[in-house]
C-alpha angles and dihedrals in degrees: 000000000000118000117254143153091261097056137059143196117269100180105303092336127091112224134174108281091233090057100050098082093055091048091050090047090055090054094054095040085059098049105028097109093049098032098108093041089053090050088058093047096044096047099033086240093305092121087073091060091045091052090046087057089051092051090048089054091048087057099192118196110281122263094262092055125091093190113138115256126166122198128185117200108197119207088003098130100150090053097233096135093033092056091049092052092045090051093049097044134079131248093282094056111113117189126196126186121203120190133157093215116084094197093055090048091051090056090049094049091051091051093048092050091053091053096040090232116156101234125151117221118201129182105227144138118251088221092058110023115199095228135099123256117278096013104135139054093208134015120197136184122184121195091334112093095076088063094057113102094217108034092177090057092050091051091049090051093049088052092048096054095047121097118239104280091025123139133227118208124187123186110195142155114265141179119295111240101186114101111241093013089074092061093045090048092052092047091050094043099050098038111026103034097055090046092051089045090055092051097045104034103015090239119100093165092063091057093042087058092048091052092048092047090059090058091051095050115106116263115255098263091050092048090049088056089051089053091051090050088055090056103265118142129209089023110186142151139212121206117222131198097007093316097305087128136012130207109217123199135189138160136221103225 
């Protein structure tokens, strides 16, 4: 299918832009209950270190502090990042999760209840966040932005809801830049991950899409330009684990 303004990537397929959100929703409806387990299996536990790097960059007030600090985690339905920030932060740290997928949010609410963490879960679209302007000190999104049909709209919304001086952090898969590792990574991604997905969740196609979507995501310098176009300043990125993922950063100034 030819590229055009009215269509979008869904893995290696081109689909009508208006259809992509429903297709993505179907993927996450299918895998919600095993999503975090699959993250452990797919990454060999490395996703925990990547998320720790994200939380370090968030830099919430320390546990002994009661300074007010508001974080929005976009597309963070299962609460994995939100719980980490809530655990690291002080009494004044308020964490909100926004996700379009009700099943993922249900998993997150259950996890938060078990840990007694005060986290707010809101069903909302990253392209039209249900929050006032200048509401949050930091906005994060981890492994979610490549699933958004209109990435430019999501970036503009993240910028809108940040306070002046607020920071946007995006953790996302990237392109491996270590010779030899790139071929091993492709072999593992396209053969092992869908097979594990079938065994654990019963849905190989969902994980085939997720692998393909990584390859379609803009390379870090291009994504940094997209962040600048959305209004972010000092846009930068740091590659982790040989470029398997990148941590992107930008500020609302």
